[in-house]
C-alpha positions in Angstrom: 88.8 102.1 69.5 88.1 105.7 70.2 90.5 108.5 69.5 92.3 109.0 72.9 91.5 112.7 72.9 87.9 112.5 72.0 87.4 109.5 74.3 88.7 111.4 77.3 86.2 114.1 76.7 83.1 111.8 76.5 82.8 110.5 80.0 83.2 106.9 78.9 86.2 106.8 81.1 84.2 105.1 83.8 84.9 101.7 82.4 88.6 102.4 82.7 88.6 103.3 86.4 89.7 101.0 89.1 89.6 103.8 91.8 88.5 107.4 91.8 89.7 110.1 94.2 87.9 113.3 95.2 88.8 116.3 93.0 91.2 118.9 94.3 90.5 122.5 93.5 93.6 124.2 92.3 95.6 125.5 95.3 98.2 128.2 95.2 101.2 127.1 97.3 103.5 130.1 96.8 102.0 133.3 95.3 105.1 135.1 94.2 108.6 133.6 94.1 111.3 136.0 93.0 114.1 134.8 90.7 116.9 136.6 88.8 114.8 136.9 85.6 111.3 135.6 86.1 108.9 135.8 89.1 106.6 132.7 89.3 104.1 131.0 91.5 103.4 127.3 92.4 99.9 125.9 91.9 99.0 122.4 93.2 96.8 120.5 90.7 96.5 117.1 92.4 97.3 115.4 95.7 97.4 112.0 97.4 99.6 110.5 94.6 101.7 107.6 96.0 105.3 108.1 95.0 104.6 109.6 91.6 107.4 109.1 89.1 106.5 110.8 85.8 103.9 113.0 84.2 102.8 113.5 80.6 100.2 116.0 79.4 97.6 114.8 76.9 96.6 117.1 74.0 93.4 118.0 75.7 95.2 119.2 78.8 94.6 116.2 81.1 97.6 114.4 82.6 98.9 110.9 82.9 100.9 110.2 86.1 102.7 107.0 86.9 102.9 105.8 90.5 105.8 103.7 91.4 103.7 101.0 93.0 102.2 100.2 89.6 99.2 102.5 89.0 98.6 104.9 86.1 96.6 108.0 87.1 94.5 110.1 84.8 94.1 113.6 86.3 91.3 115.8 85.0 90.7 119.2 86.7 92.0 117.9 90.0 90.1 114.6 89.9 92.3 111.5 89.9 91.2 108.1 88.5 93.3 105.0 87.9 93.4 103.2 84.6 93.4 99.4 84.0 95.8 97.6 81.8 99.2 98.4 83.4 101.7 95.6 83.2 102.8 93.8 86.4 105.7 95.6 88.0 108.4 94.7 90.5 107.6 97.5 93.1 110.6 96.9 95.2 113.0 99.6 96.4 113.4 102.1 93.5 111.5 99.8 91.1 108.0 99.9 89.8 106.0 101.8 87.2 108.4 104.6 86.1 108.4 106.9 83.0 105.5 107.8 80.7 105.8 109.6 77.4 103.5 110.1 74.4 104.6 109.2 70.8 105.7 112.4 69.1 102.7 112.0 66.6 100.2 111.2 69.4 96.8 112.6 68.4 97.1 112.1 64.6 95.0 109.0 64.7 97.8 106.6 63.6 100.4 106.9 66.3 98.4 107.3 69.4 100.8 105.3 71.6 101.6 105.8 75.2 105.1 104.5 76.3 105.7 103.3 79.8 108.9 102.1 81.4 108.9 99.8 84.4 110.9 97.2 86.4 109.7 93.9 85.0 109.8 91.0 87.5 111.5 87.7 86.7 109.4 84.6 86.6 110.1 83.9 90.3 109.9 87.6 91.3 113.3 87.6 92.8 115.0 89.7 90.1 113.9 92.4 87.7 114.9 94.3 84.5 114.1 97.6 83.0 111.5 97.3 80.3 109.3 99.4 78.0 105.8 98.8 76.7 103.5 100.8 74.6 99.7 100.9 74.6 96.6 102.6 73.3 94.2 104.5 75.6 90.5 103.6 75.2 87.4 103.4 77.3 88.7 100.1 78.7 91.9 101.8 79.9 95.2 100.7 78.4 94.7 98.1 75.5 96.8 96.6 72.8 99.8 96.6 75.3 102.9 95.7 73.3 106.4 95.0 74.5 108.9 97.4 73.0 112.2 96.6 74.9 113.5 94.4 77.7 116.9 94.7 79.3 119.1 91.7 78.5 119.8 90.7 82.1 117.6 90.4 85.2 119.3 91.2 88.5 118.7 92.2 92.1 118.3 94.3 94.1 115.6 96.9 93.2 117.6 100.0 92.3 119.3 102.0 89.6 116.8 101.4 86.8 117.4 104.7 85.0 114.3 104.5 82.8 113.9 108.0 81.4 112.6 108.2 77.9 113.1 111.0 75.3 112.5 111.3 71.6 115.0 112.5 69.0 113.9 114.7 66.1 114.2 111.8 63.7 111.5 109.9 65.7 113.8 107.4 67.4 113.4 106.7 71.1 116.1 107.1 73.8 116.0 105.2 77.1 118.4 105.3 80.0 119.3 102.2 82.1 121.2 102.4 85.3 124.0 100.2 86.4 121.6 98.3 88.7 123.5 99.2 91.8 125.7 96.2 92.7 128.3 95.4 90.0 129.3 98.9 88.9 131.6 97.6 86.2 128.5 96.5 84.2 128.4 100.1 83.0 131.6 99.5 81.1 130.5 96.3 79.5 129.1 96.9 76.0 127.5 93.4 76.0 125.3 94.5 79.0 122.5 97.1 78.7 123.2 98.3 82.3 124.7 101.7 82.7 123.9 103.0 79.2 121.6 105.1 77.0 119.9 103.2 74.3 118.5 104.3 71.0 115.8 102.3 69.2 112.9 102.7 66.8 109.4 103.4 68.1 108.8 99.7 68.0 112.0 98.8 69.9 114.1 97.8 66.9 117.8 98.9 66.7 118.3 101.7 64.3 120.9 102.3 61.6 123.7 104.7 62.8 124.0 103.4 66.3 127.6 103.3 67.3 127.8 99.5 67.9 125.2 98.3 65.4 126.5 95.2 63.8 129.5 95.2 66.0 130.0 92.1 68.1 131.7 94.2 70.8 128.4 95.5 72.0 124.6 95.6 71.8 123.1 97.2 68.7 120.8 99.4 70.9 123.6 101.0 73.0 124.1 104.7 72.2 126.4 105.7 75.1 127.8 103.9 78.1 129.5 104.4 81.5 126.3 106.1 82.8 125.6 105.3 86.5 121.9 106.2 86.7 120.3 108.8 84.5 116.9 109.9 85.8 116.6 113.2 83.8 116.8 113.4 80.0 115.7 116.0 77.4 116.4 116.7 73.8 116.8 120.1 72.1 115.2 121.0 68.7 118.6 120.5 67.1 119.0 117.0 68.6 121.3 117.6 71.6 120.7 115.2 74.3 121.1 116.5 77.9 121.0 114.1 80.8 121.2 114.5 84.6 122.8 111.6 86.3 123.2 110.4 89.9 126.7 110.1 91.3 127.2 108.1 94.5 127.8 110.5 97.4 128.1 113.9 95.6 129.4 114.0 92.0 126.0 114.3 90.4 126.5 115.1 86.7 124.9 116.9 83.8 126.1 115.3 80.6 125.7 116.0 76.9 125.1 112.5 75.5 126.8 111.6 72.2 127.0 108.4 70.3 129.6 105.9 71.3 130.9 108.0 74.1 132.1 106.5 77.4 131.0 108.7 80.4 133.3 106.8 82.8 131.4 105.2 85.5 132.8 103.7 87.7 136.4 104.2 86.6 136.0 108.0 86.3 133.9 109.9 88.8 133.8 112.8 91.1 131.8 111.1 93.7 132.6 109.2 96.9 131.7 106.0 98.6 128.5 106.2 100.8 130.4 104.5 103.6 133.3 107.0 103.9 135.6 109.5 102.2 137.1 107.1 99.6 136.9 108.5 96.1 135.3 106.3 93.4 137.6 106.0 90.5 139.7 108.9 89.3 138.4 112.5 88.4 139.4 112.2 84.7 141.0 109.8 82.2 141.9 109.6 78.5 139.1 108.3 76.3 136.4 109.2 78.8 134.1 112.2 78.5 134.1 114.6 81.4 130.7 115.8 82.7 129.7 119.2 81.4 128.7 120.2 84.9 128.8 118.8 88.4 125.9 119.8 90.7 126.7 121.2 94.1 126.6 118.8 97.1 124.2 115.9 97.2 121.8 117.1 94.6 120.3 113.7 93.6 119.0 114.6 90.2 115.7 113.4 88.8 113.7 115.1 86.0 115.1 117.5 83.4 113.2 119.8 81.1 114.3 122.2 78.4 112.4 125.5 78.5 111.4 126.8 75.1 107.9 128.1 76.1 106.8 131.7 75.3 105.3 131.7 78.8 108.8 131.9 80.2 110.7 134.1 77.7 113.6 134.9 80.1 114.2 131.2 80.6 114.1 130.1 77.0 117.0 127.7 76.2 117.6 127.0 79.8 117.4 123.6 81.5 115.4 123.0 84.7 116.8 120.2 86.8 114.9 118.6 89.7 116.6 117.3 92.9 115.4 114.5 95.2 117.4 114.7 98.4 118.2 118.3 97.9 114.6 119.2 97.2 115.8 121.8 94.7 114.8 123.0 91.3 117.8 124.4 89.6 117.9 126.6 86.4 120.9 125.8 84.2 121.9 128.4 81.7 123.5 127.0 78.5 125.6 128.5 75.8 125.9 125.7 73.2 127.5 122.8 75.0 128.6 124.8 78.0 127.0 125.7 81.3 127.4 129.5 82.0 125.4 129.8 85.2 122.9 128.3 87.5 120.1 129.6 89.8 118.2 127.7 92.5 114.5 128.4 91.9 113.1 126.1 94.6 114.5 124.6 97.7 112.0 122.6 99.8 108.7 124.2 98.7 107.4 121.1 97.1 109.8 118.5 98.7 111.7 115.8 96.7 111.3 116.7 93.0 111.0 113.5 90.9 109.9 114.9 87.5 110.1 118.2 85.7 108.3 118.6 82.4 107.2 121.4 80.1 103.6 120.8 79.2 101.9 121.1 75.8 100.4 124.3 77.1 103.8 125.9 77.8 103.6 125.8 81.6 106.1 123.9 83.7 105.0 120.9 85.8 106.6 119.1 88.8 106.0 115.9 90.7 107.2 115.4 94.2 108.3 112.0 95.4 106.2 111.2 98.5 103.6 108.7 99.7 101.3 111.7 99.6 102.8 113.3 96.5 101.3 116.0 94.2 101.3 117.5 90.8 102.3 121.1 90.6 102.3 123.8 87.9 104.7 126.7 87.7 103.2 129.9 86.3 104.9 133.2 85.5 103.9 136.2 87.6 103.6 139.3 85.5 104.5 142.4 87.5 
C-alpha cells in the first residue's frame, strides 16, 4: 500500500477512478465582500457536485468530498474524480454518504485512516441506521474498509441522521446522531443511540470516562443526549465541543456539549411544530441545559468551524456556522462559553451551505447543498 500523500502525487490514481469530470479553473464569485473586521472573497474550486455533504483537505492540498448519493470525490486543481470502495448507502431523503474526516495523525504512515459516516441500509433496504467506517486510500481507491460503529436500532424514514464527526485532543472520536425524525422521545432514552453525541476510540470502542460507561441505564458510547439533529460540530484546542443543532420550525441551537448533559429535546425546546404555531415542549426546565445561543429565524444549521488560522487574524477564536434554508454564513464571537456577538458574512451568495471547514492551509472552505453543488474557498482581501 502506498502512502496516501505520495500516492496522490504519482498519477496512479487512474485505477481508483470510476468517473472523471473536466477540470474547473478557479473562478472568483465575489471579489471583495466587506465585513466588520475582515474583507474577503469567494473562489469556486469545483462544480457539478451532486448534493455534497462534507469536505476534508488532504495534507498535499487536495480534497475529499462526499456526495450524499454515495460517491466520494477526489478534487485536484479543479478536476473531480470518484473513488471506488465506498460502502453501500441508503440514499433516501436526508440519508446517504455523509461526513468525512481524517485521523488526527493522518500522514504519519501508521494512522492513515479516512473516516466516513453514512446511512447504512437494513437487509431489506426498508430502514437505515447511522454508521461509521474507516478505510485506507490507495491506487485501488478505498481499501481495508473497516466498520467502526453502527447505531443500535434501524428505523425509517430517511432523516435526522446527524453524522458529524470531530476529534477530541485526547484522540477520541465524537459522532452526532439525530433523533431519526419520528419518535422524538428517543432522544431522551439512554438505551437508544438516537438523539445523542457519542464518544469512542478511533476503532469504535467505548472509552473510559464516558458518563454512562458501565452503567446499565445507558449505552457506554453516549456522551450527551437530548440532541435533536446536530449537523455542525467542532472542538477547540482546550477540548470544548461546540455543536450547531436543528430545531424544528425555528429554535436552531448552538450548544456547548459536555459529558452526561441532557440538552432537552423534545421536552425542552424553543422551536415550533411545522404544522402550526404550537410550541414543542417548554422553553426551559430543571436538569436540562439551555442552549448557549438560538439562531435567528429558520437558520437550519449545517457545518461549523472554529477559526484559528493566521490568515484570518481578526476572526481567530470565532465560530463560522453554515445555514441551509437561510443560505447564511454567520460569524459567532465567543468569550469563553458565552456568545458575545454575531455577524452575517454571506446570505445567498453560494446557496444552501452544507459544510464549513478550516483547511490545513488555513483558508476556509464551504460546500453548497445542490444537485449542481460546488466547493468554495474564502480568502482574506488585504487592503
